[in-house]
N, C-alpha and C positions, 0 to 999 in steps of 0.2 A: 504494500500500500504506500509505503514511503516513496518508493521509486515512481509510482504513478503520480503521486502528489507533487513530487519534485518536477517531473517532466510536464505535467499538465496542471498547473496551479489552479485553473478555473474549475476543476472537478473537486477541489478540497471540500467545499460545503456538502457535496453529495456523498462524501465518504463518512460523514458523521455516524450513520447507523453501523457501518463496519467497525469504526473505532469503538463504538459502544460495546460491540460484541467482543472486541479484543479486551476491554476492561473487565467484562463479565468473566471471560476465560481466565484472565490473570487472577481474579479473586477465587475462582474454583480450582485452579491449578497454580498455586503460588510457586514462584521460582525457589530453587534450593541453592543457597550460597555455597561456594567451595571453601572448605576449611583451609586456612593459610598453613603452609608448610612451616613447622617450627624450625628455628635455627639449628637446633641439635640434630634434627633429622637430616637437614642439608649437610651438616658437617659429617655425619655418619655415612651418608650416601657418597659424598665426595671421597672420603677416605677409602671406602670399599671400592668405588669405581677405580681409583688410582691403584689399589692393590690388584685389581683385575686387569691392569694395563689399559684402562679406558680413560687415558689422561685428557684427551680432547673432550670427551663426554663430561668428565668431571669439571672442566673449565666451562663448558656449556651450562651445566647446572648452576655453577657459581655465578656466571654472567646473568642468567635468567633471574636469579634471586637478588643479587646486589644491584643489577641494572634495572630491576623491575620490568623485565621484558616478557612479552608473550614468546613462546618457543618459535613460532613461525617467523617472527621478526628477526630472530638471531640465525635461524637456519638459512636465511637468504643473505646474511651479512658477509661482505667481502673484506679483505684486509684494508682496502682503501676507505672503508666506512668506520674504521677504528682509529682513534687518535690518542696516543698516550705519550709518556715521557720520551720515548725514542723518536717521536715526531715533533719534539720540542714544545710540547704542551706544558704551559706553566702550572705549577702547583701540584705536581705528581698525581694526576687524575687520568682516568680513561673515559673518553667521550665516544659514544657510538651513534652513528647516523643510521636511522631507520628509513629506508627509501619507500617501503610499502607498508605503512602501519595498518593494522587491522581496521582501525576506526578512521581511516583517511576520509571517508565519506562525511564525517561529522567535524573534521578539524583540519589541521595542517596536513598537507600531502607528504611532507618530510618531517620526521620528529627526531629528537635527540635525547640521549640519556647520559648521565655521568655516574661513574663509580669513583668515590673519593677515599675509601679506606685504603691506606698505603699498602698493607699486606695483600689485600685482594687485588689492587692494581698491579702489584709486582707479579702475582700469580697469573692473572689474566694476560698481561702483556708478554709473559714468558711464552705463551702459546702463539704469539704473533710473529716471533722471531723466525726469519727464514721464509715467511710467506710472501709471495708476489702480490702486487696490488689487486689483481683480479681473482686471487685464490679465495675460495670459501673458507671462512674461519671455522665453521662447524658443518662439515660435509656429510650430513646424513639426513634421511627423510623423517617425516613425522612418525611413521610406523617404527622405524629403527629407534628413534628417541623414546617413544612410548614403551617399546619392548624392553629396552635397557632400564628405563626408570622402574618398570614393573618388576624386573628381575632384582634390582637393587633393593626395593622395598620388601619383596618377598624374603630375600636373604636377611633383611633386618627384622623380620617377623611382623611387618606392617602390611595390612591388606591394601593393595594398590587402589582399590575402589574408594578408599577413604581419603587418599591424597593423590589426585590425578596430577599430571605434569603442570597443569595451569595453577596449581597451588603454590608453585615457586614464586610467581610474581606477587601474589597476595602475601606470602610469607616475607618477602623482601620489603614490601610496603609496611607491614606491621612492625618488622624489625627496625626500619628507619624511624617510624613513629615513636616506638618505645625508646629509641636512642636519643631522639631530639626533642621530645615533648615532655613537659611536666604538667600532668593533669592533676590539679589539686582538688581533693574531695572534701 
């Protein structure tokens, strides 16, 4: 409906009954929020991935979490989209350019993120060394990423259904909030 509404703005008033049905459906079928991945689970998954020689995948998980990225955004990321200390970026940070963000229809067509934790920046930029500008930083498919994430969680005794890969982005957001906000009660 949004696409029709955007393409043919004159039909917007006629879509009111359809939008009313959407609101009824949303009340009858409430959305289920994804549980954010706890920092401890990320750390355990990264350690396990590295012990299995999945070093690129361990960096991918770390980048999703600390950069607060959707997995699809990073799987299309090339070396030329990452800017860190080796690229003369001041302040020991890693910036990532996302050329095709999932929500580009609602906002900027190009988005950016920053990772500022020095240890995480060092870890992530270590994976960029030796890559050519057009090389994919994380060269695997959605299916491969999901299968590896599920294997890691199963090995850690966690049901993969409770923490899908998208939980990494939310976990990073919660971790950033907890680190930077003081909510007085």
